[in-house]
VOBA-1610 file (N, C-alpha, C; in pm, whole numbers, padded with zeros to 5 digits, always signed):
BEGIN
Unk+06456+13241+05647Unk+06400+13106+05562Unk+06315+12988+05644Unk+06172+13047+05637Unk+06073+12918+05772Unk+06092+12777+05736Unk+06050+12721+05596Unk+06067+12637+05577Unk+06205+12525+05558Unk+06202+12456+05596Unk+06336+12391+05610Unk+06317+12296+05544Unk+06256+12221+05490Unk+06245+12086+05391Unk+06265+12163+05287Unk+06358+12065+05208Unk+06378+12107+05089Unk+06358+12010+04956Unk+06285+12018+04817Unk+06232+11933+04754Unk+06422+11867+04700Unk+06412+11750+04678Unk+06546+11665+04658Unk+06517+11617+04462Unk+06358+11548+04472Unk+06326+11467+04368Unk+06198+11432+04368Unk+06128+11380+04228Unk+06025+11344+04252Unk+06012+11178+04205Unk+05912+11121+04244Unk+05928+10960+04214Unk+05856+10926+04080Unk+05892+10860+03943Unk+05823+10855+03882Unk+05808+10712+03873Unk+05826+10619+03905Unk+05793+10453+03863Unk+05919+10441+03972Unk+05830+10264+03924Unk+05931+10183+04035Unk+05958+10078+03944Unk+06057+09983+03982Unk+06188+09914+03911Unk+06197+09743+03989Unk+06128+09692+03910Unk+06195+09549+03960Unk+06060+09533+04075Unk+06121+09402+04123Unk+06020+09338+04268Unk+06019+09381+04346Unk+06196+09464+04399Unk+06232+09428+04540Unk+06157+09603+04637Unk+06096+09661+04516Unk+06048+09799+04569Unk+06129+09957+04537Unk+06209+09912+04462Unk+06297+10059+04422Unk+06240+10157+04329Unk+06257+10261+04341Unk+06199+10332+04289Unk+06255+10435+04204Unk+06198+10483+04069Unk+06246+10581+03945Unk+06221+10713+04080Unk+06357+10782+04032Unk+06361+10923+04089Unk+06418+11005+04002Unk+06305+11103+03976Unk+06370+11237+03884Unk+06433+11281+03980Unk+06563+11329+03979Unk+06644+11408+04100Unk+06663+11572+04053Unk+06655+11610+04114Unk+06655+11773+04122Unk+06797+11804+04177Unk+06899+11684+04244Unk+07040+11692+04344Unk+07127+11707+04188Unk+07229+11739+04227Unk+07384+11724+04151Unk+07437+11615+04120Unk+07413+11548+04180Unk+07472+11418+04190Unk+07359+11336+04315Unk+07390+11209+04263Unk+07324+11048+04325Unk+07379+11046+04475Unk+07466+11106+04453Unk+07578+11102+04617Unk+07471+11180+04708Unk+07390+11272+04688Unk+07285+11355+04782Unk+07192+11253+04854Unk+07138+11174+04778Unk+07071+11048+04850Unk+07156+10921+04887Unk+07275+10972+04993Unk+07352+10872+05086Unk+07243+10793+05174Unk+07295+10627+05177Unk+07238+10602+05259Unk+07194+10651+05451Unk+07106+10602+05441Unk+07096+10647+05605Unk+07042+10794+05590Unk+07006+10855+05492Unk+06916+11017+05464Unk+06817+10985+05492Unk+06731+11064+05548Unk+06633+11053+05587Unk+06553+11149+05527Unk+06455+11060+05440Unk+06336+11187+05375Unk+06220+11200+05394Unk+06131+11246+05341Unk+05995+11305+05378Unk+05912+11268+05231Unk+05856+11189+05206Unk+05780+11156+05169Unk+05625+11242+05114Unk+05603+11318+05030Unk+05483+11391+05008Unk+05373+11371+04916Unk+05258+11323+04948Unk+05213+11280+04809Unk+05087+11370+04864Unk+04997+11412+04708Unk+04898+11479+04753Unk+04766+11434+04863Unk+04688+11455+04920Unk+04610+11431+05010Unk+04624+11323+05110Unk+04754+11298+05127Unk+04819+11227+05243Unk+04891+11309+05320Unk+04950+11238+05454Unk+04998+11273+05557Unk+05167+11199+05522Unk+05255+11343+05538Unk+05381+11304+05485Unk+05386+11171+05561Unk+05543+11134+05518Unk+05597+11006+05576Unk+05790+11018+05589Unk+05797+10979+05681Unk+05925+11002+05632Unk+06018+10787+05664Unk+06111+10817+05568Unk+06211+10670+05515Unk+06321+10698+05490Unk+06411+10608+05541Unk+06550+10612+05527Unk+06559+10536+05393Unk+06655+10628+05352Unk+06783+10552+05231Unk+06839+10465+05247Unk+06824+10360+05154Unk+06887+10193+05206Unk+07027+10216+05069Unk+06956+10244+04977Unk+07058+10231+04843Unk+06999+10336+04726Unk+07100+10368+04677Unk+07132+10497+04556Unk+07182+10464+04485Unk+07152+10455+04347Unk+07223+10450+04248Unk+07181+10509+04064Unk+07272+10573+04029Unk+07235+10634+03876Unk+07116+10566+03836Unk+07020+10625+03772Unk+06950+10534+03627Unk+06971+10640+03549Unk+06951+10554+03426Unk+06963+10663+03276Unk+06960+10810+03272Unk+06799+10875+03333Unk+06755+10986+03366Unk+06737+11006+03493Unk+06811+10992+03579Unk+06755+11007+03757Unk+06836+10962+03836Unk+06750+10879+03897Unk+06820+10787+04051Unk+06726+10719+04064Unk+06786+10529+04052Unk+06726+10406+04160Unk+06713+10408+04332Unk+06629+10442+04391Unk+06649+10464+04532Unk+06586+10368+04573Unk+06622+10286+04713Unk+06569+10211+04770Unk+06507+10261+04870Unk+06396+10240+04975Unk+06358+10270+05119Unk+06332+10187+05217Unk+06413+10218+05330Unk+06305+10119+05389Unk+06194+10058+05392Unk+06148+09991+05451Unk+06038+09936+05461Unk+05950+09963+05318Unk+05987+09970+05240Unk+05890+10017+05097Unk+05914+09862+04992Unk+05825+09801+04999Unk+05816+09661+04904Unk+05775+09700+04785Unk+05735+09684+04677Unk+05671+09730+04564Unk+05551+09726+04535Unk+05427+09633+04633Unk+05314+09740+04681Unk+05303+09862+04693Unk+05405+09878+04821Unk+05419+10046+04907Unk+05489+10137+04791Unk+05576+10113+04701Unk+05632+10164+04579Unk+05550+10208+04528Unk+05453+10155+04449Unk+05370+10166+04329Unk+05272+10308+04408Unk+05248+10290+04503Unk+05153+10425+04590Unk+05235+10516+04596Unk+05365+10503+04563Unk+05462+10645+04635Unk+05482+10731+04447Unk+05450+10669+04334Unk+05464+10729+04246Unk+05372+10882+04215Unk+05488+10985+04186Unk+05413+11094+04172Unk+05496+11146+04325Unk+05488+11126+04392Unk+05505+11173+04563Unk+05634+11255+04521Unk+05673+11330+04601Unk+05818+11428+04588Unk+05876+11397+04738Unk+05976+11408+04720Unk+06098+11383+04805Unk+06150+11479+04872Unk+06143+11493+04989Unk+06206+11601+05061Unk+06297+11550+05144Unk+06406+11688+05196Unk+06491+11662+05304Unk+06470+11785+05392Unk+06546+11765+05530Unk+06569+11873+05565Unk+06711+11951+05509Unk+06696+12071+05529Unk+06849+12104+05461Unk+06914+12159+05534Unk+06922+12127+05660Unk+07041+12146+05753Unk+07094+11984+05686Unk+07049+11873+05659Unk+07123+11791+05610Unk+07184+11771+05482Unk+07161+11901+05456Unk+07276+11929+05289Unk+07383+12005+05335Unk+07490+11956+05273Unk+07635+12051+05265Unk+07588+12178+05168Unk+07659+12298+05243Unk+07658+12408+05188Unk+07689+12415+05038Unk+07601+12523+04920Unk+07680+12463+04804Unk+07775+12569+04771Unk+07867+12544+04700Unk+07951+12583+04681Unk+07973+12748+04655Unk+08086+12793+04663Unk+08079+12923+04626Unk+08047+12965+04460Unk+07922+13053+04446Unk+07880+13086+04338Unk+07835+12926+04269Unk+07708+12854+04340Unk+07659+12741+04314Unk+07531+12800+04421Unk+07371+12763+04352Unk+07307+12722+04434Unk+07230+12613+04409Unk+07140+12584+04532Unk+07023+12478+04493Unk+06969+12536+04395Unk+06854+12460+04335Unk+06792+12580+04216Unk+06668+12596+04315Unk+06659+12523+04424Unk+06502+12556+04478Unk+06498+12756+04522Unk+06653+12763+04541Unk+06689+12891+04635Unk+06649+12977+04489Unk+06634+12949+04379Unk+06664+13027+04272Unk+06559+13050+04202Unk+06434+12958+04226Unk+06253+12978+04213Unk+06195+13126+04283Unk+06159+13160+04198Unk+06073+13292+04245Unk+06194+13425+04224Unk+06342+13421+04179Unk+06444+13511+04199Unk+06377+13635+04106Unk+06385+13760+04102Unk+06348+13854+04000Unk+06482+13834+03933Unk+06446+13864+03764Unk+06576+13868+03683Unk+06592+13983+03632Unk+06704+14061+03628Unk+06732+14178+03571Unk+06784+14173+03509Unk+06781+14243+03346Unk+06929+14270+03250Unk+06948+14361+03289Unk+07072+14375+03248Unk+07139+14518+03231Unk+07092+14626+03124Unk+07072+14566+03020Unk+07029+14655+02886Unk+06864+14646+02906Unk+06785+14524+02916Unk+06623+14541+02915Unk+06547+14529+03049Unk+06611+14586+03122Unk+06525+14568+03306Unk+06500+14444+03312Unk+06354+14451+03375Unk+06309+14382+03456Unk+06232+14241+03317Unk+06272+14113+03405Unk+06226+14034+03279Unk+06141+13951+03310Unk+06148+13943+03451Unk+06012+13871+03520Unk+06105+13777+03588Unk+06048+13654+03659Unk+06118+13583+03777Unk+06123+13455+03731Unk+06206+13362+03834Unk+06286+13199+03769Unk+06125+13146+03830Unk+06144+13028+03689Unk+05956+12972+03699Unk+06004+12807+03750Unk+06146+12807+03715Unk+06162+12677+03659Unk+06340+12648+03628Unk+06389+12562+03631Unk+06509+12534+03589Unk+06504+12368+03530Unk+06636+12416+03403Unk+06627+12305+03289Unk+06773+12223+03319Unk+06772+12167+03336Unk+06923+12094+03337Unk+06935+12036+03223Unk+07037+12082+03123Unk+07083+12058+02980Unk+07214+11980+02980Unk+07265+11953+03032Unk+07389+11893+03056Unk+07568+11939+03069Unk+07560+12071+02983Unk+07619+12125+02954Unk+07638+12265+03065Unk+07446+12355+03055Unk+07498+12415+03161Unk+07359+12403+03201Unk+07304+12514+03292Unk+07141+12482+03360Unk+07060+12577+03258Unk+06967+12578+03232Unk+06902+12741+03190Unk+06737+12739+03253Unk+06778+12925+03320Unk+06670+12904+03361Unk+06553+13008+03322Unk+06464+12871+03361Unk+06282+12969+03300Unk+06282+13060+03353Unk+06205+13210+03241Unk+06193+13336+03337Unk+06092+13374+03236Unk+05948+13374+03356Unk+05878+13390+03316Unk+05806+13540+03398Unk+05658+13578+03318Unk+05572+13701+03425Unk+05612+13863+03355Unk+05694+13864+03208Unk+05725+13950+03154Unk+05677+13943+03051Unk+05706+14050+02943Unk+05657+14079+02831Unk+05608+13910+02738Unk+05745+13829+02756Unk+05746+13658+02700Unk+05838+13607+02794Unk+05864+13457+02726Unk+05919+13395+02813Unk+06076+13411+02822Unk+06163+13398+02880Unk+06294+13419+02859Unk+06382+13302+02872Unk+06462+13198+02803Unk+06568+13127+02877Unk+06660+13177+02883Unk+06758+13188+02984Unk+06844+13208+03014Unk+06960+13135+03091Unk+07073+13101+03004Unk+07145+13009+03032Unk+07250+13033+03145Unk+07252+12943+03260Unk+07312+12939+03347Unk+07486+12943+03344Unk+07526+13042+03331Unk+07694+13074+03248Unk+07751+13206+03321Unk+07852+13161+03375Unk+07878+13286+03435Unk+07925+13426+03359Unk+07901+13392+03178Unk+07939+13556+03115Unk+07811+13578+03119Unk+07667+13528+03152Unk+07553+13556+03137Unk+07485+13617+03285Unk+07535+13535+03360Unk+07463+13586+03530Unk+07605+13638+03590Unk+07543+13787+03565Unk+07604+13855+03663Unk+07663+13876+03807Unk+07472+13857+03880Unk+07504+13838+03995Unk+07407+13780+04059Unk+07437+13682+04213Unk+07235+13651+04237Unk+07296+13731+04406Unk+07130+13798+04417Unk+07146+13788+04572Unk+07013+13730+04671Unk+07034+13634+04695Unk+06919+13558+04758Unk+06899+13688+04852Unk+06961+13764+04918Unk+06850+13842+05037Unk+06794+13913+04998Unk+06822+14032+04816Unk+06723+14107+04777Unk+06646+14009+04666Unk+06654+13886+04670Unk+06568+13841+04539Unk+06576+13833+04435Unk+06737+13868+04384Unk+06686+13899+04244Unk+06846+13865+04199Unk+06858+13807+04050Unk+06956+13792+03958Unk+06987+13868+03824Unk+07088+13934+03840Unk+07077+13997+03721Unk+07160+13965+03642Unk+07140+13982+03529Unk+07200+13951+03415Unk+07252+14025+03285Unk+07314+13994+03194Unk+07396+14078+03091Unk+07352+13901+02955Unk+07246+13938+02880Unk+07177+13818+02800Unk+07246+13855+02683Unk+07342+13792+02599Unk+07412+13764+02469Unk+07327+13813+02400Unk+07316+13894+02266Unk+07257+13977+02161Unk+07188+13780+02075Unk+07069+13830+02103Unk+06982+13788+02003Unk+06922+13645+02111Unk+06907+13702+02248Unk+06820+13605+02319Unk+06743+13720+02367
//
């Protein structure tokens, strides 16, 4: 794992006059954006910048985030930026839990149908995640349920599944 930067979210807009950012979060909890956490802000065509989290709170569809040194004018220039963190600053996931970023690109092999493609993205549905598998004959949506996902082997770059009938 050469790259230790991990994508936590994307800036989708600004909120209020103080420079709060609206974030589409890829983290499981707003607590991941804890006060004092150093974030790398990455914008296309710009040099990465480091900011410290001052405050984070839940927002309807994501996180409301205030970064040190960011006022309304600066916040507007950050819309569309990716927020990254050094992976060493994150806790290890619990057993049988994974960071989405670690799952991207894994080959997905069904016990019956064989290789279906690889994980292209993840959809958060509220009840369970859904893995979008592309690169095979067709796009397949795989529910992230223990009854479907048999094994995840990050070392081998593979997820073994048992799709229910009809999927």
